Phi, psi and omega in degrees: 000134187275094176247137178308131190213126182231154196237183191259164179261141176212167180251163190299326184295343184281343193262147174287166184288166184265144171279114184277150176288153170265341173303149174234095174202161184304316186291329177295316182294325185289315175305315182294316176307306183300315171314308182296316182295321187290320182294313182297324184288323182111006175294331176224150175280313175205159186223129166239131181244133169246138181235131181236125179222103182042051174102339174264128188249129179225154176225137173247152177201141185209141172112207184225143182279349176203129176308328177264095176065033178289168181235171176292127180285166176212191182294350178248014172284135185266129186239152158291131186250001176059235184284357174294338171309326185301326177289334175279331176289322172303318172302324177290327170308308184294333183285316177295330174289314183298326179270010174063026176275333178213167169234151176309321182275004179302133188279124182301324182301313182287353184260345182266153173294153186305326178274018187226032186199162168221171189295332182299341177275352179293136181104349177272124183256158181305314188294328175294324174301310191285355181242008178065030186239018186281340188085011182274154178283167177304317171227156173290144190293347177256019179271130177254124182299133182293338173305325189261323180223095194286132176232111188295351175259346183081194181291128193265165173298326177297317178301310181301307191291327173304316180293318188287341178284343174212067184297135179245157174071033181271144166241174191300139175293146175069016185270328185201166173284130169208107186309130182221108166297325175302316176312307184287324176297319180293321176297314178297325179297316177297320177290337174287313180296328182291328179257343185076011184248152178280157181301323177299317182297309181302318178298316179292319184289320186266324189240297194290322181287312173308326181258020178046048179266073181286345180266003186251129177185168179262133182102111177311331183290349183254011178231169184287108180299334184286341181251012185275118169295147179267130180286153184225142172223112188060223178274004185255135177282131183259150177282160170276129179245124178295143176268344184062228180293351172260018181303323179298346181271341186175033179262358181289145172249148179195174181243166178295319180301313181299307183300326178287325169306313185301307185291315179299334176292343175285345180218010179258347173061029179289332177245098181307327183289310179295326174304318181288325179286328184285326182295331178283321181285339182277352184285129176295130183233344178209167168272130176267305170205181187305130173079358182221122176259171174223140178266216170276091178090309186290138163268137196237105174268123184269127180244118177050041174064356188241317187266131175248124177256119180262124190212158167204149178236176183202142183220134170233191184299331186225015181211161175218141189213155177210141168231151173195159173204156176244109185293316178299317186276348182060044176239147176207156185222140164237136182225115183227138181222148177259054177183170188228269188071234181270002174078178187230030181302325188293328182294319183288308175310322182291332176276338176272327191241124179305323182257014174280138183255148173277125177295151179282132173295137182303158191231022178298144181249116179284134172245179184263124168231133176272174189305324179290328181289335180266337186297336187289347181265349182301136174156188178248132187239134178260106186290153187299341177262017172089001177257120184286147169242127184250137179247122182240163176238122176238099191072244176244016183250124173275142186229152179231134177235123186258114180058232177266020182277177178301157178267121188242148179292142165237145189237141188277136169240356164205176186296343178227014178235136181229160181217149167286147166257335185287336176201168187280082179208157178212158182234132172245133176255148176217133186251122179225196184295328177280356178116197185268133174243137184248135173243120180263115179262116179207138173053034178084005181237162180233134181236129187257156179205130175269135178296121180280314178222144170257154180245000000 
């Protein structure tokens, strides 16, 4: 599930040494270099990369599993993998279709309990849920992000049915690609209803048990706690938040080793039953955006009309993940981090695609400012697109909060300019006759905000 996620700052001396690759090529060297730079800068707490190249498998790792007495991660370290869960849920759909228990054209309305649906849902088919063409919003309007209002059970059946009885923010089914966590949560719920089995039981039966993916499951109680990486958001260690009825959108935990097994099975044909299911999920079914189609769960990028890259990423409150493969070249990559920020998709794509580039790590240099020098920036600023940004001072540390997101550290590089370490963005303050103005620099764009109130 793609939830906004930013990570922590640490110094290089805190980290264990890196597990280095046995592969010898420029791209492997570049990936290793970028991993070290990103962890040392603070873009990620730790990163594990798995590389599959025509039968050869290698793993790279750098950083710490936890800012508090963590260790060097490896291919068996367990991470939240967020929305990569979706491609496995789509595989479960393909399995139920293969068994003639469901059809891709089955109508969602007819598969739901009477008290959990409305006429507005008519026309939505299961394949539309699996290709983000159902016209559903990204999240249900009655969903509250658990970081701000913790619910130990996650989103409930009652909550889902309350939404589905009067769904909001719908667009016409099958009209356009609209990424929807709600859609995959609903799909998983229907698969559970149809079989009478839990999502965990279905995943174990169809995917994880046949592929010996013993580090992959929903729920931290179902994985090895000794190998579990700690999630981080900025300098804060994050808790595990159950998704409940939205588990199908992004609740799985897994390892680089397990995910490599899963990816390789898409083109090695060792399990004929899974191979037939994967052939279904890999079929392009709709257009996502220019140059990218979507199968069941998988995004399919076409490179120069000949190369097809199947990929998905995932982000949770404390983790970021990416998987991808090129069936023809017999290459696959897994990238896992117990922190998020801008993510590490580029590391994976650079391995799969010859012309893909690895982003440069930011080069900001921190200077020292005392509390008095920073206090003058404190206040609430109204960004031009309607979301407030709050600047707070805690001790000598200036912090920024975007809307309802986490409060994150920002670091001075001049008397009026600050930068994030957790992702590539910076803030510059200017004081004029009309008061204080904040300029947020991110993604090549600049967003301005006037201070509404000062504290």
